[in-house]
Backbone as JSON Lines, residues from 0, in Angstrom:
{"i":0,"aa":"M","n":[-53.42,-19.23,3.08],"ca":[-53.91,-20.48,2.54],"c":[-54.47,-21.33,3.67]}
{"i":1,"aa":"E","n":[-55.7,-21.78,3.53],"ca":[-56.35,-22.56,4.57],"c":[-55.97,-24.03,4.45]}
{"i":2,"aa":"N","n":[-55.71,-24.64,5.6],"ca":[-55.38,-26.07,5.63],"c":[-56.61,-26.9,5.29]}
{"i":3,"aa":"E","n":[-56.4,-27.99,4.57],"ca":[-57.47,-28.96,4.38],"c":[-57.57,-29.76,5.66]}
{"i":4,"aa":"K","n":[-58.78,-29.89,6.16],"ca":[-58.97,-30.55,7.44],"c":[-58.87,-32.07,7.29]}
{"i":5,"aa":"P","n":[-57.97,-32.7,8.07],"ca":[-57.87,-34.17,8.03],"c":[-59.06,-34.83,8.72]}
{"i":6,"aa":"N","n":[-59.22,-36.1,8.46],"ca":[-60.28,-36.88,9.1],"c":[-59.86,-37.42,10.46]}
{"i":7,"aa":"I","n":[-58.55,-37.62,10.62],"ca":[-58.01,-38.09,11.89],"c":[-56.85,-37.19,12.3]}
{"i":8,"aa":"F","n":[-56.57,-37.2,13.6],"ca":[-55.51,-36.37,14.16],"c":[-54.63,-37.23,15.06]}
{"i":9,"aa":"Y","n":[-53.44,-36.72,15.37],"ca":[-52.47,-37.45,16.18],"c":[-52.0,-36.56,17.32]}
{"i":10,"aa":"H","n":[-51.98,-37.13,18.52],"ca":[-51.54,-36.4,19.71],"c":[-50.42,-37.21,20.37]}
{"i":11,"aa":"G","n":[-49.24,-36.61,20.5],"ca":[-48.12,-37.28,21.14],"c":[-48.02,-36.91,22.6]}
{"i":12,"aa":"S","n":[-47.72,-37.9,23.42],"ca":[-47.61,-37.66,24.87],"c":[-46.64,-38.66,25.49]}
{"i":13,"aa":"P","n":[-45.87,-38.22,26.51],"ca":[-45.06,-39.17,27.25],"c":[-45.93,-40.08,28.13]}
{"i":14,"aa":"N","n":[-47.19,-39.7,28.34],"ca":[-48.14,-40.5,29.12],"c":[-48.7,-41.61,28.24]}
{"i":15,"aa":"R","n":[-48.54,-42.85,28.68],"ca":[-48.85,-44.0,27.84],"c":[-50.27,-44.55,27.95]}
{"i":16,"aa":"D","n":[-50.96,-44.29,29.0],"ca":[-52.21,-45.01,29.22],"c":[-53.43,-44.11,29.39]}
{"i":17,"aa":"L","n":[-53.54,-43.1,28.58],"ca":[-54.69,-42.21,28.66],"c":[-55.88,-42.84,27.93]}
{"i":18,"aa":"E","n":[-57.02,-42.84,28.56],"ca":[-58.24,-43.37,27.94],"c":[-59.03,-42.28,27.25]}
{"i":19,"aa":"E","n":[-58.85,-41.05,27.72],"ca":[-59.5,-39.89,27.12],"c":[-58.55,-38.72,27.25]}
{"i":20,"aa":"L","n":[-58.45,-37.93,26.21],"ca":[-57.6,-36.75,26.22],"c":[-58.47,-35.52,26.42]}
{"i":21,"aa":"A","n":[-58.12,-34.72,27.39],"ca":[-58.92,-33.55,27.73],"c":[-58.13,-32.27,27.46]}
{"i":22,"aa":"P","n":[-58.81,-31.2,27.12],"ca":[-58.13,-29.92,26.95],"c":[-57.42,-29.52,28.25]}
{"i":23,"aa":"Q","n":[-56.24,-28.95,28.09],"ca":[-55.45,-28.53,29.25],"c":[-55.65,-27.04,29.49]}
{"i":24,"aa":"G","n":[-55.67,-26.64,30.76],"ca":[-55.94,-25.26,31.14],"c":[-54.85,-24.28,30.79]}
{"i":25,"aa":"K","n":[-53.61,-24.76,30.67],"ca":[-52.5,-23.86,30.38],"c":[-52.43,-23.58,28.88]}
{"i":26,"aa":"S","n":[-52.49,-22.31,28.53],"ca":[-52.38,-21.93,27.12],"c":[-50.91,-21.79,26.76]}
{"i":27,"aa":"F","n":[-50.53,-22.4,25.65],"ca":[-49.14,-22.34,25.2],"c":[-48.95,-21.3,24.1]}
{"i":28,"aa":"R","n":[-50.05,-20.75,23.59],"ca":[-49.93,-19.87,22.44],"c":[-50.35,-18.44,22.73]}
{"i":29,"aa":"K","n":[-51.6,-18.24,23.13],"ca":[-52.14,-16.9,23.31],"c":[-52.69,-16.72,24.71]}
{"i":30,"aa":"L","n":[-52.43,-15.57,25.29],"ca":[-52.98,-15.24,26.59],"c":[-54.5,-15.26,26.51]}
{"i":31,"aa":"G","n":[-55.14,-15.93,27.44],"ca":[-56.59,-15.96,27.49],"c":[-57.23,-16.93,26.52]}
{"i":32,"aa":"E","n":[-56.44,-17.73,25.84],"ca":[-56.98,-18.67,24.86],"c":[-57.84,-19.76,25.51]}
{"i":33,"aa":"G","n":[-57.54,-20.09,26.74],"ca":[-58.31,-21.11,27.42],"c":[-57.79,-22.52,27.15]}
{"i":34,"aa":"A","n":[-58.43,-23.46,27.78],"ca":[-58.03,-24.87,27.68],"c":[-58.16,-25.37,26.24]}
{"i":35,"aa":"Q","n":[-57.12,-26.05,25.78],"ca":[-57.08,-26.58,24.42],"c":[-56.49,-27.99,24.45]}
{"i":36,"aa":"L","n":[-56.93,-28.83,23.55],"ca":[-56.3,-30.11,23.27],"c":[-55.62,-29.95,21.93]}
{"i":37,"aa":"Y","n":[-54.33,-30.2,21.88],"ca":[-53.54,-30.0,20.67],"c":[-53.36,-31.32,19.93]}
{"i":38,"aa":"A","n":[-53.34,-31.25,18.6],"ca":[-53.11,-32.43,17.78],"c":[-52.46,-32.0,16.47]}
{"i":39,"aa":"C","n":[-51.86,-32.97,15.79],"ca":[-51.2,-32.74,14.51],"c":[-51.92,-33.55,13.44]}
{"i":40,"aa":"P","n":[-51.78,-33.14,12.18],"ca":[-52.43,-33.88,11.1],"c":[-51.66,-35.13,10.66]}
{"i":41,"aa":"D","n":[-50.49,-35.39,11.28],"ca":[-49.69,-36.55,10.9],"c":[-48.89,-37.06,12.09]}
{"i":42,"aa":"I","n":[-48.44,-38.31,11.98],"ca":[-47.69,-38.94,13.07],"c":[-46.37,-38.22,13.31]}
{"i":43,"aa":"A","n":[-45.68,-37.83,12.25],"ca":[-44.37,-37.18,12.41],"c":[-44.47,-35.96,13.33]}
{"i":44,"aa":"G","n":[-45.46,-35.11,13.11],"ca":[-45.62,-33.93,13.96],"c":[-45.91,-34.31,15.4]}
{"i":45,"aa":"A","n":[-46.7,-35.34,15.61],"ca":[-47.04,-35.76,16.97],"c":[-45.83,-36.31,17.72]}
{"i":46,"aa":"T","n":[-44.84,-36.89,16.99],"ca":[-43.67,-37.43,17.68],"c":[-42.87,-36.33,18.38]}
{"i":47,"aa":"L","n":[-43.0,-35.09,17.92],"ca":[-42.3,-33.98,18.56],"c":[-42.73,-33.77,20.01]}
{"i":48,"aa":"F","n":[-43.89,-34.3,20.35],"ca":[-44.45,-34.07,21.68],"c":[-44.36,-35.29,22.59]}
{"i":49,"aa":"L","n":[-43.58,-36.29,22.19],"ca":[-43.34,-37.45,23.05],"c":[-42.34,-37.12,24.15]}
{"i":50,"aa":"E","n":[-41.59,-36.06,23.98],"ca":[-40.54,-35.7,24.92],"c":[-41.03,-34.65,25.91]}
{"i":51,"aa":"T","n":[-40.23,-34.38,26.93],"ca":[-40.6,-33.4,27.95],"c":[-39.57,-32.29,28.1]}
{"i":52,"aa":"M","n":[-38.87,-31.97,27.01],"ca":[-37.91,-30.87,27.07],"c":[-38.68,-29.54,27.08]}
{"i":53,"aa":"Y","n":[-38.06,-28.5,27.6],"ca":[-38.7,-27.2,27.68],"c":[-38.13,-26.25,26.64]}
{"i":54,"aa":"D","n":[-38.82,-25.12,26.45],"ca":[-38.43,-24.17,25.41],"c":[-37.02,-23.61,25.58]}
{"i":55,"aa":"D","n":[-36.51,-23.57,26.81],"ca":[-35.15,-23.06,26.98],"c":[-34.11,-24.15,26.69]}
{"i":56,"aa":"E","n":[-34.58,-25.37,26.35],"ca":[-33.69,-26.49,26.06],"c":[-33.85,-27.03,24.65]}
{"i":57,"aa":"S","n":[-34.93,-26.63,23.97],"ca":[-35.21,-27.21,22.66],"c":[-36.09,-26.3,21.83]}
{"i":58,"aa":"M","n":[-36.1,-26.58,20.53],"ca":[-36.96,-25.87,19.6],"c":[-37.53,-26.89,18.63]}
{"i":59,"aa":"K","n":[-38.84,-26.85,18.44],"ca":[-39.47,-27.77,17.51],"c":[-40.35,-27.0,16.55]}
{"i":60,"aa":"G","n":[-40.51,-27.55,15.37],"ca":[-41.35,-26.92,14.38],"c":[-41.12,-27.57,13.04]}
{"i":61,"aa":"D","n":[-41.33,-26.8,11.97],"ca":[-41.02,-27.35,10.66],"c":[-40.24,-26.3,9.86]}
{"i":62,"aa":"I","n":[-39.32,-26.81,9.09],"ca":[-38.48,-25.97,8.22],"c":[-38.64,-26.53,6.82]}
{"i":63,"aa":"E","n":[-38.99,-25.66,5.91],"ca":[-39.08,-26.06,4.5],"c":[-39.97,-27.3,4.32]}
{"i":64,"aa":"G","n":[-41.03,-27.41,5.15],"ca":[-41.97,-28.51,5.04],"c":[-41.58,-29.79,5.74]}
{"i":65,"aa":"T","n":[-40.43,-29.79,6.42],"ca":[-39.95,-30.97,7.15],"c":[-39.89,-30.64,8.63]}
{"i":66,"aa":"Y","n":[-40.41,-31.56,9.46],"ca":[-40.35,-31.34,10.9],"c":[-38.9,-31.35,11.37]}
{"i":67,"aa":"C","n":[-38.63,-30.52,12.38],"ca":[-37.28,-30.33,12.89],"c":[-37.34,-30.2,14.41]}
{"i":68,"aa":"F","n":[-36.35,-30.78,15.07],"ca":[-36.25,-30.68,16.53],"c":[-34.8,-30.44,16.87]}
{"i":69,"aa":"V","n":[-34.5,-29.3,17.51],"ca":[-33.14,-28.96,17.91],"c":[-33.09,-29.0,19.43]}
{"i":70,"aa":"I","n":[-32.12,-29.75,19.97],"ca":[-32.02,-30.01,21.4],"c":[-30.67,-29.53,21.91]}
{"i":71,"aa":"A","n":[-30.68,-28.78,23.01],"ca":[-29.47,-28.17,23.53],"c":[-28.6,-29.11,24.36]}
{"i":72,"aa":"N","n":[-29.13,-30.17,24.87],"ca":[-28.35,-31.02,25.77],"c":[-28.65,-32.49,25.47]}
{"i":73,"aa":"K","n":[-27.8,-33.12,24.68],"ca":[-28.03,-34.5,24.25],"c":[-28.11,-35.46,25.42]}
{"i":74,"aa":"E","n":[-27.19,-35.36,26.36],"ca":[-27.16,-36.29,27.49],"c":[-28.44,-36.2,28.31]}
{"i":75,"aa":"K","n":[-28.89,-34.99,28.58],"ca":[-30.12,-34.8,29.36],"c":[-31.31,-35.38,28.6]}
{"i":76,"aa":"F","n":[-31.38,-35.08,27.3],"ca":[-32.5,-35.61,26.5],"c":[-32.51,-37.13,26.52]}
{"i":77,"aa":"L","n":[-31.37,-37.74,26.25],"ca":[-31.31,-39.2,26.2],"c":[-31.64,-39.83,27.55]}
{"i":78,"aa":"A","n":[-31.23,-39.19,28.64],"ca":[-31.53,-39.71,29.97],"c":[-33.03,-39.65,30.27]}
{"i":79,"aa":"K","n":[-33.72,-38.64,29.71],"ca":[-35.16,-38.48,29.94],"c":[-36.02,-39.22,28.93]}
{"i":80,"aa":"D","n":[-35.42,-39.69,27.84],"ca":[-36.18,-40.28,26.74],"c":[-36.72,-41.65,27.13]}
{"i":81,"aa":"K","n":[-37.97,-41.69,27.49],"ca":[-38.64,-42.94,27.86],"c":[-39.71,-43.3,26.83]}
{"i":82,"aa":"G","n":[-39.72,-42.58,25.69],"ca":[-40.73,-42.84,24.68],"c":[-42.06,-42.26,25.07]}
{"i":83,"aa":"G","n":[-43.11,-42.84,24.54],"ca":[-44.45,-42.35,24.82],"c":[-45.44,-42.96,23.86]}
{"i":84,"aa":"T","n":[-46.57,-42.3,23.72],"ca":[-47.67,-42.83,22.91],"c":[-48.21,-41.76,21.98]}
{"i":85,"aa":"I","n":[-48.47,-42.19,20.75],"ca":[-49.21,-41.36,19.81],"c":[-50.66,-41.84,19.88]}
{"i":86,"aa":"Y","n":[-51.55,-40.92,20.22],"ca":[-52.97,-41.21,20.29],"c":[-53.61,-40.8,18.97]}
{"i":87,"aa":"V","n":[-54.29,-41.74,18.34],"ca":[-54.99,-41.47,17.08],"c":[-56.41,-41.03,17.46]}
{"i":88,"aa":"L","n":[-56.78,-39.84,16.98],"ca":[-58.04,-39.22,17.41],"c":[-58.98,-38.98,16.24]}
{"i":89,"aa":"P","n":[-60.28,-39.18,16.47],"ca":[-61.24,-38.78,15.45],"c":[-61.4,-37.25,15.5]}
{"i":90,"aa":"D","n":[-62.01,-36.7,14.5],"ca":[-62.27,-35.26,14.51],"c":[-63.25,-34.95,15.63]}
{"i":91,"aa":"A","n":[-62.88,-34.0,16.46],"ca":[-63.74,-33.54,17.56],"c":[-63.8,-32.02,17.49]}
{"i":92,"aa":"N","n":[-64.27,-31.54,16.35],"ca":[-64.33,-30.1,16.12],"c":[-62.95,-29.44,16.19]}
{"i":93,"aa":"F","n":[-61.91,-30.13,15.73],"ca":[-60.57,-29.55,15.66],"c":[-60.57,-28.4,14.64]}
{"i":94,"aa":"T","n":[-59.88,-27.34,15.0],"ca":[-59.72,-26.21,14.09],"c":[-58.25,-25.82,14.06]}
{"i":95,"aa":"C","n":[-57.87,-25.13,13.01],"ca":[-56.51,-24.65,12.86],"c":[-56.55,-23.13,12.78]}
{"i":96,"aa":"D","n":[-55.95,-22.46,13.74],"ca":[-55.91,-21.0,13.78],"c":[-54.98,-20.5,12.68]}
{"i":97,"aa":"P","n":[-55.46,-19.69,11.75],"ca":[-54.6,-19.22,10.66],"c":[-53.43,-18.34,11.12]}
{"i":98,"aa":"D","n":[-53.5,-17.84,12.35],"ca":[-52.41,-17.01,12.88],"c":[-51.36,-17.82,13.63]}
{"i":99,"aa":"E","n":[-51.57,-19.13,13.73],"ca":[-50.66,-19.99,14.47],"c":[-50.0,-20.99,13.52]}
{"i":100,"aa":"W","n":[-49.19,-21.87,14.11],"ca":[-48.5,-22.91,13.35],"c":[-49.53,-23.73,12.6]}
{"i":101,"aa":"Q","n":[-49.37,-23.87,11.32],"ca":[-50.37,-24.51,10.48],"c":[-50.39,-26.03,10.57]}
{"i":102,"aa":"K","n":[-49.52,-26.6,11.38],"ca":[-49.53,-28.05,11.59],"c":[-50.07,-28.38,12.98]}
{"i":103,"aa":"E","n":[-50.71,-27.4,13.6],"ca":[-51.24,-27.58,14.95],"c":[-52.74,-27.29,14.94]}
{"i":104,"aa":"W","n":[-53.49,-28.29,15.33],"ca":[-54.94,-28.18,15.38],"c":[-55.37,-28.27,16.84]}
{"i":105,"aa":"T","n":[-56.47,-27.61,17.19],"ca":[-56.93,-27.61,18.59],"c":[-58.44,-27.82,18.65]}
{"i":106,"aa":"T","n":[-58.85,-28.31,19.81],"ca":[-60.27,-28.43,20.13],"c":[-60.44,-28.13,21.61]}
{"i":107,"aa":"K","n":[-61.64,-27.74,21.97],"ca":[-61.97,-27.51,23.38],"c":[-62.74,-28.7,23.95]}
{"i":108,"aa":"E","n":[-62.86,-29.77,23.16],"ca":[-63.59,-30.96,23.57],"c":[-62.65,-32.06,24.03]}
{"i":109,"aa":"S","n":[-63.11,-32.89,24.94],"ca":[-62.38,-34.11,25.3],"c":[-62.58,-35.13,24.19]}
{"i":110,"aa":"V","n":[-61.56,-35.97,23.96],"ca":[-61.61,-36.93,22.86],"c":[-61.09,-38.28,23.34]}
{"i":111,"aa":"K","n":[-61.8,-39.34,22.97],"ca":[-61.32,-40.7,23.23],"c":[-60.58,-41.18,21.99]}
{"i":112,"aa":"P","n":[-59.34,-41.67,22.18],"ca":[-58.57,-42.14,21.02],"c":[-59.2,-43.4,20.41]}
{"i":113,"aa":"T","n":[-59.02,-43.52,19.09],"ca":[-59.49,-44.73,18.41],"c":[-58.46,-45.84,18.57]}
{"i":114,"aa":"H","n":[-57.19,-45.49,18.64],"ca":[-56.14,-46.44,19.01],"c":[-54.86,-45.7,19.4]}
{"i":115,"aa":"K","n":[-53.89,-46.47,19.87],"ca":[-52.65,-45.92,20.41],"c":[-51.46,-46.59,19.73]}
{"i":116,"aa":"I","n":[-50.41,-45.78,19.51],"ca":[-49.16,-46.31,18.95],"c":[-48.07,-46.02,19.99]}
{"i":117,"aa":"H","n":[-47.5,-47.07,20.56],"ca":[-46.49,-46.91,21.62],"c":[-45.08,-46.9,21.02]}
{"i":118,"aa":"F","n":[-44.23,-46.04,21.58],"ca":[-42.82,-45.97,21.19],"c":[-41.97,-46.05,22.45]}
{"i":119,"aa":"D","n":[-40.89,-46.83,22.39],"ca":[-39.97,-46.95,23.52],"c":[-39.0,-45.78,23.6]}
{"i":120,"aa":"S","n":[-38.82,-45.06,22.5],"ca":[-37.89,-43.94,22.45],"c":[-38.48,-42.82,21.6]}
{"i":121,"aa":"A","n":[-38.55,-41.62,22.16],"ca":[-39.02,-40.45,21.4],"c":[-38.05,-40.15,20.26]}
{"i":122,"aa":"L","n":[-36.75,-40.27,20.52],"ca":[-35.76,-39.99,19.48],"c":[-35.95,-40.93,18.29]}
{"i":123,"aa":"R","n":[-36.06,-42.23,18.55],"ca":[-36.25,-43.19,17.46],"c":[-37.56,-42.93,16.72]}
{"i":124,"aa":"A","n":[-38.61,-42.61,17.47],"ca":[-39.91,-42.34,16.85],"c":[-39.82,-41.15,15.91]}
{"i":125,"aa":"M","n":[-39.14,-40.1,16.34],"ca":[-38.99,-38.92,15.49],"c":[-38.21,-39.27,14.22]}
{"i":126,"aa":"I","n":[-37.05,-39.89,14.38],"ca":[-36.2,-40.2,13.24],"c":[-36.92,-41.14,12.27]}
{"i":127,"aa":"E","n":[-37.56,-42.18,12.8],"ca":[-38.25,-43.15,11.94],"c":[-39.43,-42.55,11.19]}
{"i":128,"aa":"N","n":[-39.94,-41.42,11.67],"ca":[-41.07,-40.76,11.01],"c":[-40.67,-39.51,10.25]}
{"i":129,"aa":"G","n":[-39.36,-39.35,10.01],"ca":[-38.89,-38.3,9.12],"c":[-38.55,-36.96,9.75]}
{"i":130,"aa":"V","n":[-38.55,-36.88,11.08],"ca":[-38.18,-35.63,11.75],"c":[-36.66,-35.5,11.72]}
{"i":131,"aa":"K","n":[-36.16,-34.33,11.38],"ca":[-34.72,-34.08,11.44],"c":[-34.4,-33.61,12.86]}
{"i":132,"aa":"V","n":[-33.58,-34.4,13.57],"ca":[-33.24,-34.11,14.96],"c":[-31.77,-33.71,15.04]}
{"i":133,"aa":"Y","n":[-31.52,-32.58,15.7],"ca":[-30.17,-32.06,15.86],"c":[-29.87,-31.85,17.33]}
{"i":134,"aa":"F","n":[-28.65,-32.19,17.74],"ca":[-28.18,-31.88,19.08],"c":[-27.11,-30.82,18.98]}
{"i":135,"aa":"T","n":[-27.11,-29.91,19.94],"ca":[-26.09,-28.88,20.01],"c":[-25.79,-28.61,21.48]}
{"i":136,"aa":"D","n":[-24.91,-27.66,21.76],"ca":[-24.64,-27.29,23.15],"c":[-25.54,-26.12,23.54]}
{"i":137,"aa":"Q","n":[-25.66,-25.88,24.83],"ca":[-26.57,-24.85,25.34],"c":[-26.19,-23.46,24.85]}
{"i":138,"aa":"E","n":[-24.89,-23.15,24.81],"ca":[-24.47,-21.81,24.37],"c":[-24.86,-21.55,22.91]}
{"i":139,"aa":"T","n":[-24.6,-22.51,22.03],"ca":[-24.98,-22.35,20.62],"c":[-26.49,-22.23,20.5]}
{"i":140,"aa":"F","n":[-27.2,-23.04,21.25],"ca":[-28.66,-22.98,21.22],"c":[-29.15,-21.61,21.65]}
{"i":141,"aa":"D","n":[-28.63,-21.11,22.78],"ca":[-29.08,-19.83,23.31],"c":[-28.74,-18.65,22.4]}
{"i":142,"aa":"T","n":[-27.55,-18.66,21.8],"ca":[-27.09,-17.49,21.05],"c":[-27.36,-17.55,19.55]}
{"i":143,"aa":"R","n":[-27.52,-18.75,19.0],"ca":[-27.62,-18.84,17.54],"c":[-28.87,-19.53,17.01]}
{"i":144,"aa":"I","n":[-29.67,-20.12,17.92],"ca":[-30.85,-20.86,17.46],"c":[-32.13,-20.35,18.12]}
{"i":145,"aa":"K","n":[-32.14,-20.24,19.44],"ca":[-33.33,-19.86,20.19],"c":[-33.9,-18.53,19.67]}
{"i":146,"aa":"G","n":[-35.2,-18.52,19.47],"ca":[-35.86,-17.29,19.02],"c":[-35.8,-17.06,17.52]}
{"i":147,"aa":"K","n":[-35.17,-17.95,16.78],"ca":[-35.04,-17.78,15.33],"c":[-35.96,-18.71,14.55]}
{"i":148,"aa":"N","n":[-37.0,-19.22,15.17],"ca":[-37.87,-20.22,14.55],"c":[-38.24,-19.87,13.11]}
{"i":149,"aa":"D","n":[-38.66,-18.66,12.87],"ca":[-39.12,-18.27,11.53],"c":[-37.98,-18.04,10.55]}
{"i":150,"aa":"N","n":[-36.75,-17.96,11.05],"ca":[-35.61,-17.68,10.17],"c":[-34.63,-18.84,10.05]}
{"i":151,"aa":"L","n":[-34.99,-19.99,10.6],"ca":[-34.1,-21.14,10.52],"c":[-34.23,-21.84,9.17]}
{"i":152,"aa":"S","n":[-33.11,-22.37,8.7],"ca":[-33.1,-23.19,7.5],"c":[-32.17,-24.36,7.77]}
{"i":153,"aa":"F","n":[-32.33,-25.42,6.98],"ca":[-31.41,-26.54,7.13],"c":[-30.01,-26.13,6.72]}
{"i":154,"aa":"S","n":[-29.9,-25.24,5.77],"ca":[-28.59,-24.74,5.34],"c":[-27.89,-24.05,6.52]}
{"i":155,"aa":"Y","n":[-28.62,-23.24,7.26],"ca":[-28.04,-22.55,8.42],"c":[-27.6,-23.57,9.48]}
{"i":156,"aa":"L","n":[-28.49,-24.5,9.82],"ca":[-28.16,-25.48,10.86],"c":[-26.97,-26.35,10.46]}
{"i":157,"aa":"E","n":[-26.96,-26.81,9.22],"ca":[-25.94,-27.77,8.79],"c":[-24.68,-27.11,8.27]}
{"i":158,"aa":"N","n":[-24.81,-26.08,7.46],"ca":[-23.62,-25.47,6.85],"c":[-22.97,-24.41,7.73]}
{"i":159,"aa":"E","n":[-23.77,-23.55,8.33],"ca":[-23.2,-22.48,9.16],"c":[-22.86,-22.94,10.57]}
{"i":160,"aa":"L","n":[-23.74,-23.75,11.17],"ca":[-23.48,-24.21,12.55],"c":[-22.79,-25.56,12.6]}
{"i":161,"aa":"G","n":[-22.77,-26.27,11.49],"ca":[-22.09,-27.56,11.45],"c":[-22.84,-28.68,12.15]}
{"i":162,"aa":"L","n":[-24.15,-28.53,12.34],"ca":[-24.92,-29.58,13.0],"c":[-25.21,-30.71,12.0]}
{"i":163,"aa":"V","n":[-25.32,-31.91,12.53],"ca":[-25.59,-33.08,11.71],"c":[-26.85,-33.74,12.26]}
{"i":164,"aa":"A","n":[-27.82,-34.0,11.37],"ca":[-29.06,-34.65,11.79],"c":[-28.75,-36.07,12.25]}
{"i":165,"aa":"E","n":[-29.41,-36.47,13.34],"ca":[-29.26,-37.82,13.86],"c":[-29.83,-38.82,12.87]}
{"i":166,"aa":"K","n":[-29.25,-40.02,12.87],"ca":[-29.74,-41.08,11.98],"c":[-30.14,-42.3,12.78]}
């Protein structure tokens, strides 16, 4: 099923004062993909990228149509949480790869934001925009969550692992 293309896009970043967003040389998805600028079709998805946690410490995505962020070390996350900015972007030839996450759009063009939304806390921004945020310990994350992106459910996180979404 092809995504309907939005008219505006949202890019989350811990960097607060960007005047233009440029494609980055490091590919996060496919080898040889080249420089891409990533954006989401909604603010909630963009809030997932206000933080600077790495894949061995966190997992982000969507489960059952709701954005989800699982973090292995609450203290480390909270110590690093300085908020960030959601950049509202016009369409700049953004496309959505049907083989990738369907809430992620990319372009190879630089884009000037139409406006910026600042947040003092990435955690608060996520929660206020409907993201379910869970904290767990590193061992549980490594052995029971990491690598299971396509097989995660809220039932598994909450009922089997006993995690509680932050409020």
